[in-house]
C-alpha positions as CSV (number, residue, x, y, z in Angstrom):
1,X,10.3,-6.2,13.4
2,X,12.0,-3.6,15.5
3,X,10.3,-0.8,13.7
4,X,6.9,-2.5,14.2
5,X,7.7,-2.8,17.9
6,X,8.8,0.8,18.2
7,X,5.7,2.1,16.4
8,X,3.5,0.0,18.8
9,X,5.4,1.2,21.9
10,X,5.0,4.8,20.8
11,X,1.3,5.1,19.8
12,X,1.5,8.9,20.0
13,X,4.2,9.2,17.3
14,X,2.6,9.3,13.8
15,X,6.1,9.7,12.3
16,X,7.0,6.2,13.5
17,X,3.8,4.8,11.8
18,X,4.7,6.6,8.6
19,X,8.2,5.1,8.6
20,X,6.7,1.7,9.3
21,X,4.3,2.2,6.3
22,X,7.3,3.1,4.1
23,X,9.2,0.1,5.3
24,X,6.3,-2.2,4.5
25,X,6.0,-0.7,1.0
26,X,9.7,-1.2,0.4
27,X,9.6,-4.8,1.7
28,X,6.4,-5.5,-0.3
29,X,8.0,-4.2,-3.5
30,X,11.1,-6.3,-2.9
31,X,9.1,-9.4,-2.2
32,X,7.0,-8.8,-5.4
33,X,10.1,-8.3,-7.5
34,X,11.6,-11.5,-6.1
35,X,8.4,-13.4,-7.0
36,X,7.4,-14.0,-3.4
37,X,3.7,-13.2,-3.8
38,X,2.7,-14.7,-0.5
39,X,5.0,-12.4,1.4
40,X,4.1,-9.4,-0.7
41,X,0.4,-10.0,0.0
42,X,1.0,-10.4,3.7
43,X,2.8,-7.1,3.8
44,X,0.1,-5.4,1.8
45,X,-2.5,-6.8,4.2
46,X,-0.5,-5.4,7.1
47,X,-0.4,-2.0,5.4
48,X,-4.2,-2.1,4.8
49,X,-4.7,-2.8,8.5
50,X,-2.4,0.0,9.5
51,X,-4.3,2.4,7.2
52,X,-7.6,1.3,8.7
53,X,-6.3,1.8,12.2
54,X,-5.1,5.3,11.4
55,X,-7.8,6.9,9.3
56,X,-6.6,10.4,10.1
57,X,-3.0,9.9,8.8
58,X,-2.8,10.7,5.0
59,X,0.9,9.6,4.7
60,X,-0.2,6.0,5.6
61,X,-2.9,6.1,2.9
62,X,-0.3,7.4,0.4
63,X,2.0,4.4,1.2
64,X,-1.0,2.1,0.9
65,X,-1.7,3.5,-2.6
66,X,1.9,2.9,-3.6
67,X,1.7,-0.7,-2.3
68,X,-1.5,-1.2,-4.3
69,X,0.2,0.1,-7.4
70,X,3.1,-2.3,-6.8
71,X,0.7,-5.2,-6.4
72,X,-1.2,-4.2,-9.5
73,X,1.9,-4.2,-11.6
74,X,3.0,-7.5,-10.1
75,X,-0.4,-9.0,-10.9
76,X,-0.3,-7.7,-14.4
77,X,3.2,-9.2,-14.9
78,X,1.9,-12.5,-13.6
79,X,-1.1,-12.4,-16.0
80,X,-3.6,-12.4,-13.2
81,X,-6.0,-9.9,-14.7
82,X,-8.7,-10.6,-12.1
83,X,-6.4,-9.7,-9.2
84,X,-5.1,-6.7,-11.1
85,X,-8.7,-5.5,-11.6
86,X,-9.5,-6.0,-7.9
87,X,-6.4,-4.0,-6.9
88,X,-7.3,-1.3,-9.3
89,X,-10.8,-1.1,-7.9
90,X,-9.4,-0.9,-4.4
91,X,-7.1,1.9,-5.4
92,X,-10.0,3.7,-7.2
93,X,-12.1,3.5,-4.1
94,X,-9.3,4.8,-1.9
95,X,-8.8,7.8,-4.2
96,X,-12.6,8.5,-4.3
97,X,-12.9,8.3,-0.5
98,X,-10.2,11.0,-0.1
99,X,-10.7,13.5,-3.0
100,X,-8.4,16.1,-1.4
101,X,-5.4,13.8,-1.4
102,X,-3.7,14.3,-4.8
103,X,-1.1,11.6,-4.1
104,X,-3.9,9.0,-4.1
105,X,-5.1,10.2,-7.5
106,X,-1.5,10.0,-8.7
107,X,-1.3,6.4,-7.6
108,X,-4.5,5.6,-9.4
109,X,-3.2,7.3,-12.6
110,X,0.0,5.2,-12.4
111,X,-2.1,2.0,-12.1
112,X,-4.3,3.0,-14.9
113,X,-1.3,3.7,-17.1
114,X,0.0,0.3,-16.3
115,X,-3.3,-1.4,-16.9
């Protein structure tokens, strides 16, 4: 919460938003590993919102891609093929929208490998 507040109080500091995005991915992965799908989805939604609010910040998209890969893996482990497919489509779209960002393609490749 403190990092969220700090990032909101310092809107001219992209580094703070990047660190917030990293923290959200870590928390989302932890929640997913713990089986707390509701919290993992909430954190993923927060990261989606952050990426939408900051369309000119590639590091945030990179973190979003990582969170989508995490969620895709979790959905696959849970046997939710519909959700896994939806997440894969979202990741594919993200990579296609930013063809110059190789880390997004890397995330897509990881998800495809795990599919």
